[in-house]
All heavy atoms as TSV, in Angstrom:
chain	resi	resn	atom	element	x	y	z
A	1	MET	N	N	0.548	-4.051	5.786
A	1	MET	CA	C	0.574	-5.094	6.797
A	1	MET	C	C	1.399	-6.278	6.299
A	1	MET	O	O	1.344	-6.665	5.133
A	1	MET	CB	C	-0.898	-5.617	6.945
A	1	MET	CG	C	-0.954	-6.804	7.902
A	1	MET	SD	S	-2.660	-7.252	8.069
A	1	MET	CE	C	-2.479	-9.009	8.342
A	2	THR	N	N	2.336	-6.685	7.111
A	2	THR	CA	C	3.024	-7.943	6.883
A	2	THR	C	C	2.503	-9.008	7.794
A	2	THR	O	O	2.614	-8.883	8.969
A	2	THR	CB	C	4.565	-7.686	7.154
A	2	THR	OG1	O	5.018	-6.689	6.348
A	2	THR	CG2	C	5.310	-8.998	6.837
A	3	ALA	N	N	1.869	-10.016	7.179
A	3	ALA	CA	C	1.188	-10.978	8.011
A	3	ALA	C	C	2.248	-11.814	8.823
A	3	ALA	O	O	2.063	-12.125	10.010
A	3	ALA	CB	C	0.406	-11.893	7.175
A	4	GLY	N	N	3.353	-12.203	8.206
A	4	GLY	CA	C	4.414	-12.918	8.893
A	4	GLY	C	C	3.791	-14.195	9.558
A	4	GLY	O	O	3.043	-14.905	8.926
A	5	SER	N	N	4.244	-14.472	10.784
A	5	SER	CA	C	3.824	-15.672	11.532
A	5	SER	C	C	2.511	-15.530	12.281
A	5	SER	O	O	2.415	-14.601	13.073
A	5	SER	CB	C	4.932	-16.063	12.427
A	5	SER	OG	O	5.187	-15.053	13.403
A	6	GLY	N	N	1.507	-16.230	11.950
A	6	GLY	CA	C	0.343	-16.360	12.860
A	6	GLY	C	C	-0.763	-15.402	12.621
A	6	GLY	O	O	-1.676	-15.480	13.282
A	7	ILE	N	N	-0.695	-14.416	11.670
A	7	ILE	CA	C	-1.744	-13.481	11.497
A	7	ILE	C	C	-2.682	-14.079	10.509
A	7	ILE	O	O	-2.283	-14.473	9.333
A	7	ILE	CB	C	-1.202	-12.146	10.983
A	7	ILE	CG1	C	-0.356	-11.473	12.065
A	7	ILE	CG2	C	-2.377	-11.194	10.652
A	7	ILE	CD1	C	-1.061	-11.021	13.300
A	8	ILE	N	N	-4.057	-14.047	10.824
A	8	ILE	CA	C	-5.078	-14.403	9.917
A	8	ILE	C	C	-5.713	-13.075	9.520
A	8	ILE	O	O	-6.217	-12.336	10.453
A	8	ILE	CB	C	-6.064	-15.350	10.494
A	8	ILE	CG1	C	-5.342	-16.709	10.849
A	8	ILE	CG2	C	-7.171	-15.567	9.494
A	8	ILE	CD1	C	-6.227	-17.634	11.604
A	9	HIS	N	N	-5.705	-12.764	8.306
A	9	HIS	CA	C	-6.270	-11.470	7.864
A	9	HIS	C	C	-7.595	-11.682	7.044
A	9	HIS	O	O	-7.665	-12.475	6.078
A	9	HIS	CB	C	-5.307	-10.772	6.902
A	9	HIS	CG	C	-5.659	-9.513	6.303
A	9	HIS	ND1	N	-5.887	-8.413	7.037
A	9	HIS	CD2	C	-6.000	-9.113	5.101
A	9	HIS	CE1	C	-6.277	-7.432	6.326
A	9	HIS	NE2	N	-6.321	-7.869	5.095
A	10	GLN	N	N	-8.622	-10.914	7.561
A	10	GLN	CA	C	-9.873	-10.968	6.912
A	10	GLN	C	C	-10.566	-9.618	6.895
A	10	GLN	O	O	-10.455	-8.904	7.900
A	10	GLN	CB	C	-10.856	-12.010	7.645
A	10	GLN	CG	C	-12.245	-12.071	7.003
A	10	GLN	CD	C	-13.118	-13.037	7.685
A	10	GLN	OE1	O	-12.647	-13.618	8.683
A	10	GLN	NE2	N	-14.376	-13.140	7.292
A	11	GLU	N	N	-11.071	-9.212	5.790
A	11	GLU	CA	C	-11.741	-7.897	5.813
A	11	GLU	C	C	-13.228	-8.083	5.275
A	11	GLU	O	O	-13.482	-8.942	4.466
A	11	GLU	CB	C	-11.059	-6.988	4.785
A	11	GLU	CG	C	-9.768	-6.498	5.247
A	11	GLU	CD	C	-9.062	-5.603	4.340
A	11	GLU	OE1	O	-9.690	-4.872	3.632
A	11	GLU	OE2	O	-7.900	-5.587	4.281
A	12	MET	N	N	-14.044	-7.257	5.742
A	12	MET	CA	C	-15.425	-7.254	5.271
A	12	MET	C	C	-15.735	-5.851	4.805
A	12	MET	O	O	-16.406	-5.143	5.539
A	12	MET	CB	C	-16.341	-7.746	6.383
A	12	MET	CG	C	-16.045	-9.061	6.852
A	12	MET	SD	S	-16.026	-10.383	5.589
A	12	MET	CE	C	-17.771	-10.542	5.179
A	13	PRO	N	N	-15.230	-5.395	3.695
A	13	PRO	CA	C	-15.484	-4.025	3.288
A	13	PRO	C	C	-16.878	-3.664	3.029
A	13	PRO	O	O	-17.674	-4.609	2.590
A	13	PRO	CB	C	-14.598	-3.825	1.990
A	13	PRO	CG	C	-14.446	-5.269	1.526
A	13	PRO	CD	C	-14.549	-6.208	2.735
A	14	LYS	N	N	-17.240	-2.430	3.271
A	14	LYS	CA	C	-18.545	-1.932	3.082
A	14	LYS	C	C	-18.460	-0.738	2.195
A	14	LYS	O	O	-17.644	0.208	2.448
A	14	LYS	CB	C	-19.306	-1.570	4.409
A	14	LYS	CG	C	-19.608	-2.769	5.177
A	14	LYS	CD	C	-20.213	-2.490	6.494
A	14	LYS	CE	C	-20.360	-3.710	7.258
A	14	LYS	NZ	N	-20.672	-3.608	8.590
A	15	GLY	N	N	-19.321	-0.726	1.113
A	15	GLY	CA	C	-19.324	0.460	0.261
A	15	GLY	C	C	-20.332	1.439	0.636
A	15	GLY	O	O	-20.974	1.356	1.751
A	16	ASP	N	N	-20.540	2.465	-0.159
A	16	ASP	CA	C	-21.579	3.498	0.030
A	16	ASP	C	C	-22.888	2.804	-0.305
A	16	ASP	O	O	-23.016	1.641	-0.526
A	16	ASP	CB	C	-21.334	4.771	-0.708
A	16	ASP	CG	C	-21.353	4.576	-2.265
A	16	ASP	OD1	O	-21.788	3.506	-2.715
A	16	ASP	OD2	O	-20.918	5.464	-2.898
A	17	GLU	N	N	-23.891	3.697	-0.303
A	17	GLU	CA	C	-25.372	3.186	-0.651
A	17	GLU	C	C	-25.445	2.474	-1.984
A	17	GLU	O	O	-26.334	1.616	-2.218
A	17	GLU	CB	C	-26.403	4.312	-0.506
A	17	GLU	CG	C	-26.214	5.461	-1.489
A	17	GLU	CD	C	-25.176	6.507	-1.076
A	17	GLU	OE1	O	-24.634	6.475	0.059
A	17	GLU	OE2	O	-24.850	7.378	-1.969
A	18	LYS	N	N	-24.543	2.842	-2.914
A	18	LYS	CA	C	-24.499	2.081	-4.250
A	18	LYS	C	C	-23.608	0.979	-4.290
A	18	LYS	O	O	-23.406	0.310	-5.392
A	18	LYS	CB	C	-24.098	3.180	-5.348
A	18	LYS	CG	C	-25.208	4.234	-5.480
A	18	LYS	CD	C	-24.798	5.149	-6.613
A	18	LYS	CE	C	-25.875	6.219	-6.832
A	18	LYS	NZ	N	-25.502	7.163	-7.903
A	19	GLY	N	N	-22.853	0.710	-3.175
A	19	GLY	CA	C	-21.864	-0.405	-3.149
A	19	GLY	C	C	-20.531	-0.068	-3.626
A	19	GLY	O	O	-19.642	-0.937	-3.781
A	20	TYR	N	N	-20.253	1.247	-3.879
A	20	TYR	CA	C	-18.937	1.742	-4.330
A	20	TYR	C	C	-18.009	1.856	-3.156
A	20	TYR	O	O	-18.355	2.373	-2.142
A	20	TYR	CB	C	-19.063	3.076	-5.124
A	20	TYR	CG	C	-19.865	3.036	-6.363
A	20	TYR	CD1	C	-20.895	3.878	-6.603
A	20	TYR	CD2	C	-19.621	2.043	-7.342
A	20	TYR	CE1	C	-21.720	3.765	-7.685
A	20	TYR	CE2	C	-20.390	1.974	-8.443
A	20	TYR	CZ	C	-21.428	2.896	-8.713
A	20	TYR	OH	O	-22.231	2.850	-9.836
A	21	MET	N	N	-16.725	1.513	-3.375
A	21	MET	CA	C	-15.727	1.652	-2.397
A	21	MET	C	C	-14.519	2.313	-3.009
A	21	MET	O	O	-14.204	2.106	-4.143
A	21	MET	CB	C	-15.240	0.309	-1.770
A	21	MET	CG	C	-16.341	-0.384	-0.977
A	21	MET	SD	S	-15.808	-1.899	-0.348
A	21	MET	CE	C	-15.836	-3.004	-1.817
A	22	GLY	N	N	-13.840	3.096	-2.236
A	22	GLY	CA	C	-12.486	3.701	-2.650
A	22	GLY	C	C	-11.355	3.037	-1.884
A	22	GLY	O	O	-11.579	2.481	-0.758
A	23	GLY	N	N	-10.188	2.990	-2.498
A	23	GLY	CA	C	-9.015	2.432	-1.809
A	23	GLY	C	C	-8.517	1.248	-2.551
A	23	GLY	O	O	-9.079	0.754	-3.551
A	24	PHE	N	N	-7.375	0.718	-2.272
A	24	PHE	CA	C	-6.757	-0.448	-2.799
A	24	PHE	C	C	-5.731	-1.016	-1.889
A	24	PHE	O	O	-5.254	-0.478	-0.897
A	24	PHE	CB	C	-6.101	-0.029	-4.115
A	24	PHE	CG	C	-4.878	0.837	-4.042
A	24	PHE	CD1	C	-3.651	0.259	-4.003
A	24	PHE	CD2	C	-5.075	2.237	-3.838
A	24	PHE	CE1	C	-2.543	1.132	-3.789
A	24	PHE	CE2	C	-3.970	2.997	-3.792
A	24	PHE	CZ	C	-2.681	2.486	-3.664
A	25	GLN	N	N	-5.359	-2.197	-2.206
A	25	GLN	CA	C	-4.297	-2.994	-1.488
A	25	GLN	C	C	-3.326	-3.493	-2.559
A	25	GLN	O	O	-3.722	-3.965	-3.599
A	25	GLN	CB	C	-4.889	-4.100	-0.676
A	25	GLN	CG	C	-5.770	-3.688	0.465
A	25	GLN	CD	C	-6.360	-4.917	1.169
A	25	GLN	OE1	O	-6.055	-6.098	0.855
A	25	GLN	NE2	N	-7.098	-4.601	2.305
A	26	LEU	N	N	-2.093	-3.586	-2.080
A	26	LEU	CA	C	-1.113	-4.282	-2.866
A	26	LEU	C	C	-0.619	-5.489	-2.064
A	26	LEU	O	O	-0.393	-5.389	-0.891
A	26	LEU	CB	C	0.131	-3.379	-3.073
A	26	LEU	CG	C	-0.050	-2.060	-3.816
A	26	LEU	CD1	C	1.204	-1.291	-3.879
A	26	LEU	CD2	C	-0.504	-2.351	-5.276
A	27	TRP	N	N	-0.616	-6.660	-2.754
A	27	TRP	CA	C	-0.253	-7.861	-2.031
A	27	TRP	C	C	1.038	-8.316	-2.732
A	27	TRP	O	O	1.202	-8.395	-3.908
A	27	TRP	CB	C	-1.231	-8.929	-2.228
A	27	TRP	CG	C	-2.488	-8.718	-1.398
A	27	TRP	CD1	C	-3.421	-7.659	-1.576
A	27	TRP	CD2	C	-2.929	-9.428	-0.285
A	27	TRP	NE1	N	-4.383	-7.777	-0.619
A	27	TRP	CE2	C	-4.149	-8.916	0.144
A	27	TRP	CE3	C	-2.439	-10.481	0.392
A	27	TRP	CZ2	C	-4.801	-9.351	1.269
A	27	TRP	CZ3	C	-3.101	-11.020	1.503
A	27	TRP	CH2	C	-4.318	-10.453	1.895
A	28	ALA	N	N	2.004	-8.705	-1.873
A	28	ALA	CA	C	3.289	-9.215	-2.358
A	28	ALA	C	C	3.615	-10.486	-1.593
A	28	ALA	O	O	3.360	-10.518	-0.415
A	28	ALA	CB	C	4.430	-8.166	-2.222
A	29	ASN	N	N	4.219	-11.451	-2.411
A	29	ASN	CA	C	4.620	-12.662	-1.584
A	29	ASN	C	C	5.930	-12.472	-1.010
A	29	ASN	O	O	6.815	-11.960	-1.625
A	29	ASN	CB	C	4.624	-13.773	-2.713
A	29	ASN	CG	C	4.698	-15.179	-2.042
A	29	ASN	OD1	O	4.508	-15.300	-0.829
A	29	ASN	ND2	N	5.040	-16.154	-2.787
A	30	LEU	N	N	6.132	-12.931	0.211
A	30	LEU	CA	C	7.440	-12.710	0.870
A	30	LEU	C	C	8.335	-13.833	0.497
A	30	LEU	O	O	7.877	-15.016	0.215
A	30	LEU	CB	C	7.237	-12.721	2.369
A	30	LEU	CG	C	6.526	-11.637	3.127
A	30	LEU	CD1	C	6.137	-12.030	4.536
A	30	LEU	CD2	C	7.175	-10.324	2.939
A	31	PRO	N	N	9.674	-13.583	0.444
A	31	PRO	CA	C	10.603	-14.674	0.276
A	31	PRO	C	C	10.519	-15.628	1.404
A	31	PRO	O	O	10.129	-15.272	2.497
A	31	PRO	CB	C	11.979	-13.968	0.265
A	31	PRO	CG	C	11.752	-12.494	0.514
A	31	PRO	CD	C	10.261	-12.263	0.628
A	32	ALA	N	N	10.895	-16.846	1.197
A	32	ALA	CA	C	10.784	-17.868	2.195
A	32	ALA	C	C	11.488	-17.500	3.424
A	32	ALA	O	O	10.928	-17.789	4.547
A	32	ALA	CB	C	11.339	-19.197	1.684
A	33	SER	N	N	12.558	-16.736	3.428
A	33	SER	CA	C	13.299	-16.365	4.674
A	33	SER	C	C	12.550	-15.388	5.456
A	33	SER	O	O	12.910	-15.183	6.624
A	33	SER	CB	C	14.717	-15.781	4.280
A	33	SER	OG	O	14.521	-14.634	3.449
A	34	HIS	N	N	11.488	-14.748	4.972
A	34	HIS	CA	C	10.677	-13.783	5.697
A	34	HIS	C	C	9.245	-14.315	6.069
A	34	HIS	O	O	8.599	-13.479	6.773
A	34	HIS	CB	C	10.604	-12.474	4.941
A	34	HIS	CG	C	11.876	-11.756	4.740
A	34	HIS	ND1	N	12.804	-12.121	3.820
A	34	HIS	CD2	C	12.383	-10.753	5.468
A	34	HIS	CE1	C	13.851	-11.295	3.922
A	34	HIS	NE2	N	13.646	-10.453	4.959
A	35	LYS	N	N	8.949	-15.506	5.663
A	35	LYS	CA	C	7.546	-15.847	5.923
A	35	LYS	C	C	7.158	-15.940	7.366
A	35	LYS	O	O	6.046	-15.756	7.744
A	35	LYS	CB	C	7.350	-17.282	5.241
A	35	LYS	CG	C	7.483	-17.306	3.817
A	35	LYS	CD	C	6.204	-17.460	3.160
A	35	LYS	CE	C	6.397	-17.629	1.589
A	35	LYS	NZ	N	5.364	-16.952	0.879
A	36	MET	N	N	8.091	-16.299	8.326
A	36	MET	CA	C	7.787	-16.399	9.705
A	36	MET	C	C	8.256	-15.246	10.482
A	36	MET	O	O	8.354	-15.336	11.762
A	36	MET	CB	C	8.320	-17.711	10.233
A	36	MET	CG	C	7.781	-18.950	9.627
A	36	MET	SD	S	5.964	-18.977	9.580
A	36	MET	CE	C	5.669	-19.304	11.285
A	37	MET	N	N	8.414	-14.088	9.920
A	37	MET	CA	C	8.855	-12.849	10.610
A	37	MET	C	C	7.820	-12.332	11.551
A	37	MET	O	O	6.559	-12.775	11.401
A	37	MET	CB	C	9.288	-11.743	9.646
A	37	MET	CG	C	8.133	-11.178	8.851
A	37	MET	SD	S	8.686	-10.069	7.535
A	37	MET	CE	C	9.694	-8.872	8.313
A	38	GLU	N	N	8.069	-11.412	12.413
A	38	GLU	CA	C	7.087	-10.857	13.310
A	38	GLU	C	C	6.036	-10.074	12.420
A	38	GLU	O	O	6.426	-9.301	11.528
A	38	GLU	CB	C	7.770	-9.853	14.302
A	38	GLU	CG	C	8.526	-10.544	15.390
A	38	GLU	CD	C	7.530	-11.277	16.349
A	38	GLU	OE1	O	6.539	-10.747	16.798
A	38	GLU	OE2	O	7.845	-12.412	16.672
A	39	PRO	N	N	4.713	-10.168	12.779
A	39	PRO	CA	C	3.779	-9.411	11.995
A	39	PRO	C	C	3.966	-7.927	12.273
A	39	PRO	O	O	4.468	-7.499	13.277
A	39	PRO	CB	C	2.418	-9.870	12.682
A	39	PRO	CG	C	2.764	-11.105	13.400
A	39	PRO	CD	C	4.246	-11.085	13.774
A	40	ARG	N	N	3.544	-7.105	11.258
A	40	ARG	CA	C	3.625	-5.644	11.412
A	40	ARG	C	C	2.692	-4.943	10.556
A	40	ARG	O	O	2.140	-5.523	9.552
A	40	ARG	CB	C	5.146	-5.180	11.085
A	40	ARG	CG	C	5.600	-5.435	9.705
A	40	ARG	CD	C	6.994	-5.120	9.547
A	40	ARG	NE	N	7.404	-5.499	8.221
A	40	ARG	CZ	C	8.585	-5.249	7.724
A	40	ARG	NH1	N	9.411	-4.570	8.307
A	40	ARG	NH2	N	8.759	-5.640	6.519
A	41	TYR	N	N	2.392	-3.764	10.902
A	41	TYR	CA	C	1.370	-2.994	10.141
A	41	TYR	C	C	1.834	-1.549	10.016
A	41	TYR	O	O	2.429	-0.973	10.957
A	41	TYR	CB	C	0.023	-2.990	10.813
A	41	TYR	CG	C	-1.038	-2.063	10.129
A	41	TYR	CD1	C	-1.639	-2.547	9.041
A	41	TYR	CD2	C	-1.226	-0.761	10.449
A	41	TYR	CE1	C	-2.612	-1.842	8.364
A	41	TYR	CE2	C	-2.123	0.041	9.832
A	41	TYR	CZ	C	-2.846	-0.460	8.713
A	41	TYR	OH	O	-3.677	0.239	8.033
A	42	ARG	N	N	1.733	-0.949	8.909
A	42	ARG	CA	C	2.042	0.467	8.608
A	42	ARG	C	C	0.930	1.052	7.760
A	42	ARG	O	O	0.765	0.671	6.597
A	42	ARG	CB	C	3.386	0.594	7.969
A	42	ARG	CG	C	3.709	2.028	7.694
A	42	ARG	CD	C	5.105	2.168	7.014
A	42	ARG	NE	N	5.405	3.539	6.722
A	42	ARG	CZ	C	6.259	3.881	5.884
A	42	ARG	NH1	N	6.932	2.983	5.173
A	42	ARG	NH2	N	6.434	5.168	5.674
A	43	GLY	N	N	0.197	1.974	8.343
A	43	GLY	CA	C	-0.747	2.764	7.547
A	43	GLY	C	C	-0.230	4.067	7.082
A	43	GLY	O	O	0.680	4.593	7.746
A	44	LEU	N	N	-0.643	4.487	5.869
A	44	LEU	CA	C	-0.170	5.735	5.367
A	44	LEU	C	C	-1.305	6.638	5.118
A	44	LEU	O	O	-2.360	6.198	4.601
A	44	LEU	CB	C	0.566	5.534	3.982
A	44	LEU	CG	C	1.912	4.762	4.091
A	44	LEU	CD1	C	2.393	4.530	2.740
A	44	LEU	CD2	C	2.878	5.560	4.835
A	45	THR	N	N	-1.191	7.929	5.364
A	45	THR	CA	C	-2.182	8.945	5.040
A	45	THR	C	C	-1.730	9.546	3.663
A	45	THR	O	O	-0.541	9.409	3.156
A	45	THR	CB	C	-2.338	9.986	5.972
A	45	THR	OG1	O	-1.080	10.773	6.075
A	45	THR	CG2	C	-2.636	9.482	7.384
A	46	LYS	N	N	-2.751	10.131	3.008
A	46	LYS	CA	C	-2.434	10.819	1.726
A	46	LYS	C	C	-1.307	11.791	1.781
A	46	LYS	O	O	-0.444	11.867	0.926
A	46	LYS	CB	C	-3.749	11.581	1.310
A	46	LYS	CG	C	-3.541	12.351	-0.030
A	46	LYS	CD	C	-4.913	13.010	-0.308
A	46	LYS	CE	C	-4.782	13.973	-1.470
A	46	LYS	NZ	N	-5.997	14.666	-1.753
A	47	ASP	N	N	-1.172	12.507	2.906
A	47	ASP	CA	C	-0.026	13.470	3.084
A	47	ASP	C	C	1.308	12.821	3.269
A	47	ASP	O	O	2.382	13.539	3.066
A	47	ASP	CB	C	-0.320	14.416	4.268
A	47	ASP	CG	C	-1.556	15.297	4.144
A	47	ASP	OD1	O	-1.939	15.580	2.884
A	47	ASP	OD2	O	-2.209	15.657	5.087
A	48	GLU	N	N	1.391	11.590	3.611
A	48	GLU	CA	C	2.669	10.880	3.730
A	48	GLU	C	C	3.146	10.359	2.399
A	48	GLU	O	O	4.274	9.802	2.431
A	48	GLU	CB	C	2.534	9.828	4.787
A	48	GLU	CG	C	2.212	10.348	6.220
A	48	GLU	CD	C	1.847	9.260	7.155
A	48	GLU	OE1	O	1.009	8.495	6.999
A	48	GLU	OE2	O	2.710	8.957	8.067
A	49	ILE	N	N	2.320	10.257	1.461
A	49	ILE	CA	C	2.756	9.681	0.105
A	49	ILE	C	C	3.394	10.843	-0.855
A	49	ILE	O	O	2.669	11.772	-1.150
A	49	ILE	CB	C	1.600	8.990	-0.529
A	49	ILE	CG1	C	1.067	7.914	0.434
A	49	ILE	CG2	C	1.986	8.391	-1.881
A	49	ILE	CD1	C	-0.324	7.269	-0.073
A	50	PRO	N	N	4.633	10.674	-1.225
A	50	PRO	CA	C	5.244	11.632	-2.074
A	50	PRO	C	C	4.565	11.766	-3.478
A	50	PRO	O	O	4.117	10.711	-4.005
A	50	PRO	CB	C	6.714	11.221	-2.180
A	50	PRO	CG	C	6.814	9.873	-1.584
A	50	PRO	CD	C	5.567	9.530	-0.890
A	51	GLU	N	N	4.511	12.932	-3.947
A	51	GLU	CA	C	3.989	13.196	-5.276
A	51	GLU	C	C	5.100	13.697	-6.216
A	51	GLU	O	O	5.988	14.458	-5.754
A	51	GLU	CB	C	2.914	14.266	-5.271
A	51	GLU	CG	C	1.589	13.802	-4.650
A	51	GLU	CD	C	0.527	14.835	-4.753
A	51	GLU	OE1	O	0.801	15.992	-5.146
A	51	GLU	OE2	O	-0.606	14.538	-4.360
A	52	VAL	N	N	5.015	13.293	-7.440
A	52	VAL	CA	C	5.949	13.702	-8.482
A	52	VAL	C	C	5.324	14.205	-9.712
A	52	VAL	O	O	4.299	13.486	-10.228
A	52	VAL	CB	C	6.927	12.495	-8.842
A	52	VAL	CG1	C	7.881	12.980	-10.011
A	52	VAL	CG2	C	7.673	12.053	-7.710
A	53	SER	N	N	5.609	15.341	-10.245
A	53	SER	CA	C	4.938	15.833	-11.501
A	53	SER	C	C	5.908	15.320	-12.573
A	53	SER	O	O	7.138	15.556	-12.574
A	53	SER	CB	C	4.929	17.321	-11.454
A	53	SER	OG	O	4.464	17.774	-12.724
A	54	THR	N	N	5.301	14.649	-13.558
A	54	THR	CA	C	6.113	14.035	-14.581
A	54	THR	C	C	5.952	14.831	-15.889
A	54	THR	O	O	6.475	14.471	-16.928
A	54	THR	CB	C	5.682	12.585	-14.927
A	54	THR	OG1	O	4.350	12.567	-15.274
A	54	THR	CG2	C	5.922	11.650	-13.700
A	55	GLY	N	N	5.177	16.018	-15.761
A	55	GLY	CA	C	4.975	16.817	-17.024
A	55	GLY	C	C	3.748	16.525	-17.702
A	55	GLY	O	O	3.099	15.451	-17.556
A	56	GLY	N	N	3.343	17.502	-18.477
A	56	GLY	CA	C	2.034	17.305	-19.262
A	56	GLY	C	C	0.799	17.168	-18.384
A	56	GLY	O	O	-0.117	16.556	-18.758
A	57	GLY	N	N	0.955	17.725	-17.164
A	57	GLY	CA	C	-0.166	17.641	-16.281
A	57	GLY	C	C	-0.375	16.367	-15.502
A	57	GLY	O	O	-1.388	16.120	-14.838
A	58	VAL	N	N	0.600	15.533	-15.559
A	58	VAL	CA	C	0.530	14.192	-14.905
A	58	VAL	C	C	1.254	14.263	-13.485
A	58	VAL	O	O	2.340	14.685	-13.426
A	58	VAL	CB	C	1.198	13.102	-15.693
A	58	VAL	CG1	C	1.151	11.814	-14.954
A	58	VAL	CG2	C	0.497	12.963	-17.065
A	59	THR	N	N	0.555	13.880	-12.513
A	59	THR	CA	C	1.070	13.765	-11.181
A	59	THR	C	C	1.029	12.377	-10.695
A	59	THR	O	O	-0.034	11.716	-10.787
A	59	THR	CB	C	0.377	14.660	-10.211
A	59	THR	OG1	O	0.408	16.004	-10.578
A	59	THR	CG2	C	0.964	14.571	-8.769
A	60	VAL	N	N	2.165	11.747	-10.202
A	60	VAL	CA	C	2.155	10.433	-9.811
A	60	VAL	C	C	2.422	10.399	-8.197
A	60	VAL	O	O	3.242	11.143	-7.671
A	60	VAL	CB	C	3.334	9.703	-10.354
A	60	VAL	CG1	C	3.535	8.296	-9.925
A	60	VAL	CG2	C	3.172	9.756	-11.952
A	61	ARG	N	N	1.703	9.541	-7.599
A	61	ARG	CA	C	1.979	9.316	-6.078
A	61	ARG	C	C	2.829	8.013	-6.025
A	61	ARG	O	O	2.395	7.038	-6.537
A	61	ARG	CB	C	0.600	9.182	-5.363
A	61	ARG	CG	C	-0.068	10.527	-5.330
A	61	ARG	CD	C	-1.358	10.311	-4.509
A	61	ARG	NE	N	-2.092	11.561	-4.772
A	61	ARG	CZ	C	-2.657	12.274	-3.865
A	61	ARG	NH1	N	-2.646	11.913	-2.630
A	61	ARG	NH2	N	-3.332	13.330	-4.233
A	62	VAL	N	N	3.902	8.146	-5.397
A	62	VAL	CA	C	4.918	6.978	-5.352
A	62	VAL	C	C	4.570	6.163	-4.047
A	62	VAL	O	O	4.947	6.658	-2.914
A	62	VAL	CB	C	6.313	7.561	-5.262
A	62	VAL	CG1	C	7.248	6.385	-5.310
A	62	VAL	CG2	C	6.526	8.566	-6.338
A	63	ILE	N	N	3.926	5.033	-4.277
A	63	ILE	CA	C	3.585	4.224	-3.142
A	63	ILE	C	C	4.607	3.004	-3.029
A	63	ILE	O	O	4.685	2.302	-2.056
A	63	ILE	CB	C	2.125	3.632	-3.133
A	63	ILE	CG1	C	1.845	2.976	-4.466
A	63	ILE	CG2	C	1.175	4.829	-2.900
A	63	ILE	CD1	C	0.535	2.261	-4.534
A	64	SER	N	N	5.281	2.774	-4.188
A	64	SER	CA	C	6.229	1.671	-4.114
A	64	SER	C	C	7.324	2.031	-5.214
A	64	SER	O	O	6.971	2.414	-6.325
A	64	SER	CB	C	5.654	0.361	-4.457
A	64	SER	OG	O	6.492	-0.730	-4.493
A	65	GLY	N	N	8.547	1.853	-4.848
A	65	GLY	CA	C	9.708	2.110	-5.775
A	65	GLY	C	C	10.101	3.488	-5.923
A	65	GLY	O	O	10.107	4.180	-4.853
A	66	GLU	N	N	10.435	3.980	-7.081
A	66	GLU	CA	C	10.952	5.280	-7.244
A	66	GLU	C	C	10.538	5.865	-8.586
A	66	GLU	O	O	10.483	5.158	-9.607
A	66	GLU	CB	C	12.540	5.175	-7.271
A	66	GLU	CG	C	13.267	6.465	-7.418
A	66	GLU	CD	C	14.720	6.309	-7.331
A	66	GLU	OE1	O	15.209	5.391	-6.586
A	66	GLU	OE2	O	15.445	7.044	-8.076
A	67	VAL	N	N	10.187	7.185	-8.583
A	67	VAL	CA	C	9.853	7.899	-9.754
A	67	VAL	C	C	10.588	9.218	-9.729
A	67	VAL	O	O	10.466	9.944	-8.855
A	67	VAL	CB	C	8.368	8.200	-9.957
A	67	VAL	CG1	C	8.049	9.021	-11.118
A	67	VAL	CG2	C	7.601	6.912	-10.031
A	68	LYS	N	N	11.478	9.445	-10.765
A	68	LYS	CA	C	12.233	10.774	-10.834
A	68	LYS	C	C	12.939	11.067	-9.518
A	68	LYS	O	O	12.870	12.090	-8.947
A	68	LYS	CB	C	11.359	11.865	-11.256
A	68	LYS	CG	C	10.934	11.806	-12.682
A	68	LYS	CD	C	10.389	13.104	-13.088
A	68	LYS	CE	C	10.232	13.194	-14.599
A	68	LYS	NZ	N	10.009	14.568	-15.012
A	69	ALA	N	N	13.580	10.104	-8.992
A	69	ALA	CA	C	14.448	10.127	-7.748
A	69	ALA	C	C	13.555	10.368	-6.452
A	69	ALA	O	O	14.121	10.504	-5.350
A	69	ALA	CB	C	15.505	11.189	-7.831
A	70	ARG	N	N	12.338	10.290	-6.576
A	70	ARG	CA	C	11.435	10.291	-5.304
A	70	ARG	C	C	11.086	8.804	-5.015
A	70	ARG	O	O	10.594	8.026	-5.808
A	70	ARG	CB	C	10.107	11.002	-5.582
A	70	ARG	CG	C	10.273	12.520	-5.837
A	70	ARG	CD	C	10.730	13.310	-4.588
A	70	ARG	NE	N	9.867	13.183	-3.474
A	70	ARG	CZ	C	8.888	13.954	-3.030
A	70	ARG	NH1	N	8.602	15.009	-3.863
A	70	ARG	NH2	N	8.196	13.739	-2.019
A	71	ARG	N	N	11.278	8.469	-3.765
A	71	ARG	CA	C	11.214	7.142	-3.334
A	71	ARG	C	C	9.959	6.869	-2.504
A	71	ARG	O	O	9.392	7.892	-1.962
A	71	ARG	CB	C	12.323	6.642	-2.485
A	71	ARG	CG	C	13.722	6.546	-3.380
A	71	ARG	CD	C	14.689	5.625	-2.772
A	71	ARG	NE	N	14.239	4.359	-2.420
A	71	ARG	CZ	C	14.142	3.319	-3.210
A	71	ARG	NH1	N	14.379	3.451	-4.485
A	71	ARG	NH2	N	13.701	2.088	-2.790
A	72	ASP	N	N	9.493	5.639	-2.406
A	72	ASP	CA	C	8.316	5.375	-1.572
A	72	ASP	C	C	8.592	5.729	-0.117
A	72	ASP	O	O	9.787	5.855	0.295
A	72	ASP	CB	C	7.900	3.971	-1.728
A	72	ASP	CG	C	9.094	2.984	-1.309
A	72	ASP	OD1	O	9.175	2.664	-0.167
A	72	ASP	OD2	O	9.859	2.579	-2.225
A	73	PRO	N	N	7.496	5.963	0.627
A	73	PRO	CA	C	7.646	6.417	2.065
A	73	PRO	C	C	8.207	5.382	2.950
A	73	PRO	O	O	8.108	4.205	2.683
A	73	PRO	CB	C	6.164	6.758	2.465
A	73	PRO	CG	C	5.285	6.248	1.382
A	73	PRO	CD	C	6.121	5.957	0.184
């Protein structure tokens, strides 16, 4: 989600019966020239996030940037 101009964002997450929740958010500060841009939202499913095997049994999901020439969605 890019808040841009005029969006107020509030969440009230609820966990399971033990209070555990899955998921995460990345927050980034926009440059001044983008602070008042149109708000937008983009959701991603697990299948839309590229995976890269880095060897030794390690698999990385690329949600931002690039790993072994695989870029974020």
